[in-house]
C-alpha positions in Angstrom: -194.1 83.5 39.7 -190.4 83.2 40.4 -190.9 84.9 43.8 -193.9 82.5 44.5 -191.8 79.5 43.6 -188.8 80.5 45.7 -190.9 81.4 48.8 -193.3 78.4 48.7 -191.0 75.8 50.2 -190.0 78.2 53.0 -193.7 78.9 53.6 -194.5 75.2 53.8 -191.8 74.6 56.4 -192.9 77.6 58.5 -196.4 76.2 58.6 -195.2 73.1 60.4 -193.3 75.2 62.9 -196.1 77.7 63.7 -199.3 75.8 63.2 -201.5 75.4 60.2 -204.6 77.4 61.4 -202.5 80.1 63.0 -200.5 80.7 59.8 -203.6 80.7 57.6 -205.4 83.2 59.8 -202.3 85.4 60.0 -201.8 85.4 56.2 -205.5 86.1 55.6 -205.4 89.0 57.9 -202.2 90.3 56.3 -203.9 90.0 52.9 -206.8 92.1 54.2 -204.5 94.8 55.4 -202.1 94.8 52.4 -204.5 94.5 49.5 -205.3 98.2 49.3 -201.6 99.3 49.4 -200.9 96.7 46.7 -203.7 98.0 44.5 -202.5 101.5 45.1 -199.0 100.6 44.0 -200.4 98.8 40.9 -202.1 102.1 39.8 -198.9 104.2 39.9 -197.3 104.5 36.5 -193.9 103.2 37.6 -192.4 99.9 36.7 -190.7 99.7 40.1 -193.9 100.2 42.1 -195.8 97.7 40.0 -192.9 95.2 40.6 -193.1 95.8 44.3 -196.9 95.3 44.3 -196.6 92.0 42.4 -193.8 90.8 44.7 -196.0 91.7 47.7 -199.0 89.8 46.2 -196.8 86.8 45.4 -195.5 86.6 48.9 -199.0 86.8 50.4 -200.3 84.2 48.0 -197.4 81.8 48.4 -197.7 81.7 52.2 -201.4 81.3 52.2 -201.4 78.7 49.5 -198.8 76.6 51.3 -201.1 76.5 54.3 -204.2 75.5 52.2 -202.6 72.3 50.9 -201.5 71.2 54.3 -204.8 72.3 55.9 -206.9 70.2 53.5 -204.8 67.1 53.9 -205.2 67.3 57.7 -208.8 68.2 57.6 -210.0 64.9 56.2 -209.6 61.4 57.5 -207.7 58.9 55.3 -210.8 57.1 54.1 -212.3 60.2 52.4 -209.2 62.4 52.0 -208.9 62.2 48.3 -212.6 63.0 47.6 -212.8 65.6 50.4 -209.7 67.5 49.2 -210.6 67.3 45.5 -214.2 68.4 46.1 -213.5 71.2 48.5 -210.5 72.6 46.7 -212.1 72.6 43.2 -215.5 73.8 44.4 -213.9 76.7 46.3 -211.6 77.5 43.4 -214.5 77.5 41.0 -216.7 79.7 43.2 -214.2 82.2 44.5 -211.4 82.0 41.9 -213.6 81.6 38.8 -215.8 84.6 39.6 -213.1 87.0 40.7 -212.2 88.2 37.2 -215.7 89.1 36.0 -216.5 90.7 39.3 -213.4 92.8 39.4 -213.9 93.8 35.7 -217.4 95.0 36.6 -216.0 97.1 39.4 -213.4 98.6 37.1 -215.9 99.4 34.3 -218.3 101.1 36.8 -215.6 103.1 38.5 -215.9 101.1 41.7 -212.1 100.5 42.1 -212.4 100.6 45.9 -214.7 97.6 45.8 -211.9 95.5 44.3 -210.0 95.5 47.5 -213.2 95.2 49.5 -214.1 92.0 47.6 -210.8 90.4 48.5 -211.2 91.5 52.1 -214.6 89.9 52.2 -213.2 86.6 50.9 -210.3 86.8 53.4 -212.8 87.3 56.2 -214.9 84.3 55.0 -211.6 82.3 54.9 -210.8 83.3 58.5 -214.2 82.3 59.7 -214.0 78.9 57.9 -210.5 78.3 59.2 -211.4 79.3 62.8 -214.5 77.0 62.9 -212.9 74.1 61.2 -212.5 70.9 63.1 -208.7 70.9 62.7 -206.9 71.3 66.0 -204.7 74.3 66.6 -201.8 72.0 67.6 -198.6 72.3 65.7 -197.9 69.4 63.3 -194.3 68.3 62.6 -193.3 66.7 59.4 -192.8 63.4 61.3 -196.4 63.5 62.7 -197.9 63.9 59.3 -196.0 60.8 58.1 -197.5 58.7 60.9 -201.0 59.4 59.6 
């Protein structure tokens, strides 16, 4: 959580420099490629490798999460922004976040450990498709541009 808290402000500022959709797609792709190495490191009986895996997951999570908040704000017009952000964020979190633990435990109990990574890759691919086909423009927003809205 400390790594997540330290990196999040940097991630948020980088989003405005490189573009919201570009960064979200980049971090979703990186998550897809790095999830199996992270799970591998978590399964090694070494405190150091577990620490490295958790730091890696915190970095991936903080960069993507910084993008999500900015993405949702820019996705909805001012008139419906509060409802749109609240509904889409909580619904997505309930469906994809709330079901992850029981699904991953099922995989673990049935010796389907490889499916754990595949499950996260599938969710990352769904995120990439949703981001790509969203109505948000690929232009780069600066902090001053977001204040004008």
